N, C-alpha and C positions, 0 to 999 in steps of 0.2 A: 509307251503316250499313249494312247488311239494316236495313228492316224483319220486325219481331218479326208472332206470327202473330196478334197483333191491332194489328200498324201500328205507328211505329216510335216508341221509347221503352216500350211493355211491362217492365214490371216484372214480377222471381217473389222470393222470398229459399225459403230450405234450411237450414233449422232443422235442425244436427247435419252432424259433417263429417267421418265418418268412414266406414264400410268403404263405406260404399251412397253418403252424400250426396254426395261431391266428383262421384260419376257423373251422379247424376240435376242435377246443377249444369252437367255440360257438357254433356246431351243438351237442358234449359232452354235453354243456351246456343245452343246447336248450334240451336232451333228460332229463337234471335234473342231470345231475350226479355237483359236485363239482371238478374243473378241476382246479391241478398247474401244469402251465406252468415254464419250465426253459430253456435259451437259453444259451447257452458260451458264450454271448456279452454282456455286466455286461447295462442292462436296457432298452435289449431288449421287454424282458418278457412285462415292463409297457406300453410297444407301442403295441407292441399285445395288450395285452386291448384292451388300445381305440381302434385298428384299427374291433379289431370285433365289440365293440359297432356301432358302423357307417355301418357293414356288414348288421348290426342287421336289418337297415330302407329297405331292400332289401328285410328281409323278413317278413314285415311286409309291403312292399310295393306285394309281390302276396299274401297275404293275409292267408300268415302260424304262426303267431303270429301276439297279438295288440301292440299295437305301447303304454298301459300299464306295458307291460311282462317286458320289455325292461331292468329297474333298478334292477328287476329281476336274468335274463339271465346271462348278466353281472350282479352282484353279487356275482355271480360260479363260478366266473375265478379269482383265487388270482397267481400276479409270485411267483414265489422260490429261494430262492439264486441260490441253486447247483438241484443237478441231484436226489441224495439221498435222504433232502424232499420235494421234490416234487411225489415222488412216494413212498412213504409210507403209509401204504395203501389202495393203488391204488388195482383197481379193473383192471384195464385195462388198459397200456401205448399207447401209438401214439409215434413212431420214427415218426420225416421230420426232418431232421438234413439232409446236404449237403449228394449231388449224389455220395458218396466218398465211397470204397466197407471197405479201415482201419476205415473212422471214425465213418459209422456204427457201424464196425467192435470192435470199441474199447466204444460205446455208447455198443449195448446189451452183452462185456462184466461186465463192473460196471450195468444192470438192475440188472443182474445176481445176482449180489451181493445186490442189492439193496432196488430190491419187491419183494414185496412177495409172497411166491412163486405160491398162485394159479394162480396170475396175467396173462395176455395176455397181449403178449408182440406185439403189430407189426409194421412191415417197410410200410413206404408211400413206398419207392423204386419205380421206374417205372426201371425198368432197370435191375439192379443188382441181378444176382439170394439168393432167400429166404432162401436157404439151404448155401452160403455161411457167409452169417450174421448172421445165427443161430450157425456156429462153434463158432463162440464165448462162445459159450451161453452153461449154462453148463446144460437147461433144452430143448431142441428144441421141445420134440413137445407141449412146449406152446409157441412158437416163430410163424406166420405167417407172409403171405403180407398181409393191409389191406390200395392200390392204390386209393386214392379219389383223382377225378379231380376239379383242378386250374379253375372257385374257387367251391370249399369246399362246403362253404356255397349254393349257387345252382344247382348246379348238383348233382343229386341223384343215381347216378350209383358210387358203394367202387367198386373192382375187391377183389377178394380174394383168396387165392392162395395157397398151404400148402409148405409145402416142403419137400424133404423126412421122415423126419419123424417126422413128426410134426405127432400129432392124431387128430382121428375124433372128436374128442370131441369135440378139444377147434377151426375147422374147424364149427364146428355147433352150438360153442360160438359164435364167432364172428357172424355167420348169423344174430341169433337170436338177437345181441345188435347190427348191424345198422339198420336190421329189425323194431326194438324196437325206431328204434333217425330217424326215419322214408326217410331211407337210400333203396337203389335198390343195394341189395348184387348179385357179378356178380365172380359166387364161381367157380372156373377153376379146375380141380379135377389135374393138379400139373403144379412145377413150368414153366416156359423158357423164351429165349430167352424176352425179352421186354413187359409182359403179354401179356394182346393178344386187350386192347383198343389203343396202343403204337403197337403195329403190322399193328392193320390194319391203323390208322393213321397217317403211316408211309410209310405202302404201297400204298397208295393213295399217300401224299408227293412227292415220288421219281418217279412216274410216269406226280404229275403236274411241279418237280425243272425239267424232263425230259425234257417233251417241250417244255417247254421255252428257254432252252441251247437248242435244236433244232431250236431253229425260229419257234415251229410251233404259239404257241399264246403268247403274252403278260401276265406276271403274272395279273392283272386287267383284263385282257379277262378274263383267265380262274377262277377268284375269283369267276367273272362276270354269269360266263357257271351252275360252284355250285351254287351260292347263288340260282341261278332264277329255279337252278332240281333241281338233284339229297341228297340235303340240303334241298328243301320242303319239298319231300316224306316219306326221315327217319326219324321226329320226327314223321309221322303215321306210317311207313310199317315197320321200319329197311330196314337191306337190307332179310333174308329170305319171309322176308313177302310181300316184292317184287317179286320179282323174281317166287313167285307161282308166287301171279298176274298175272305177265305175261307171265310164263309158262317158266316151267323149257325145254319142248325141245325145243327155242326159241332159249334160255341162251345160252345150249348147241351148239349151229351150231353157233353163238354167237363167243362166247367162243372156237370154233376148227378154227375160223377164225384170232382170234385177238392173243389170249394169246401170237403166235411165236414172236407177233411184238411187247408185254407191256413190258416194264424194265425190265430188272435184275440186271442190274450193282451190281459191289461188290463192295462195299463201300457208299464213299455221292456222291451225284450228281453233275455234273461240275459247274451249274450253283447255286450251294451252297456255292461253295469252294471259286467263284472266288469273289460271294458276300465277303463274313467273309475273305479271302486274302488283301478284298480289305478292310478294315473295315466297311464296311457298313453292320452290325451287329444286326439290328434289330430298331425298335421302338427308344429305349433305344437312343443308336446311331446316332438317327437322321434319319437311312437312313437304307433300306432294300433292301426289293423289292417295294417296295414302300417308298415313302420322308414323313415326320414323323417333325411334330412340337410342344410341350406339348401339346397346344388345342386341335389338333387334335388326339392325342394318346387318351387327357383322352376322346372324344367326344367316336372313337372309341371304348371302355371300355362301357361306355356309351347306348351305343347302342347296344353293346356285353348285358349285366346286364339287358336291357329292353326288351331282348328276349329270356332271357336263365326267366325270371319273369314272362310274357306273357304265356312260359313253365308248370312253376311250374303251375300256371293258370291253364292253361286248363286241367291241369294236375287231378287239385282238381273236374275241369267239372265245373270252376267257365268263 
């Protein structure tokens, strides 16, 4: 068997086997870890292993693994009946349970008792303060944010952030681990609400939803504008690279003219409130800003994954 990042027999645990957990487990297994998966819902961990095996086909398409490697990688995944058996001997624990502070604090209180003293204890929270999660744990110096982005097997970036009591050595260990897994660790200097990626994403969504609410343009037209313009530049240049190319003096002039008119609403946009309150909660409900059938949702996911695979190939020069 291929040696793991820290040598043969390296062990990891994933607590929570929902939309994120199986992808995180797959990436850890691809990096050589023997991965135990635990979920409070009976049978869910077994389902997650099947989902991870299906996702591995995307990695074949992206040229990241060969088809012949799938049995070995999936063979490193096992379900665990309880958190204690899942974390026994683990070098790293990835928490991916519901985005609820009390639920996460309960998990970390148990991890404090069950996981080895040297284990990295990493939360996948996208909005909660890592300090508040770590407060349930007697070793907050070993607790950090490792926020994976959906779908985790196809998105390279993983946000990393410390709480006020997280040690520098822990952050370096998390960075090194993620790099060995082939991810792009994005290390923040401190925690903040929403961290980095959600702050950027929701700033754009706030403005877009306000434009819909004001009747400036439909959701379809705004998505068309994004896909045909800034979304094409961002993979190549990011935000600051594009600003430098366009000229910071030009951008300053635009900011001086435009900034006062951008949305600064305190709370959720009216267009979002109206959709949710009328039951239009998105693809799973059949309607959100778009109307969805099951086939349309599956096709959208297929297109999304195909584009993410294309970008992964481009990262590899393929």
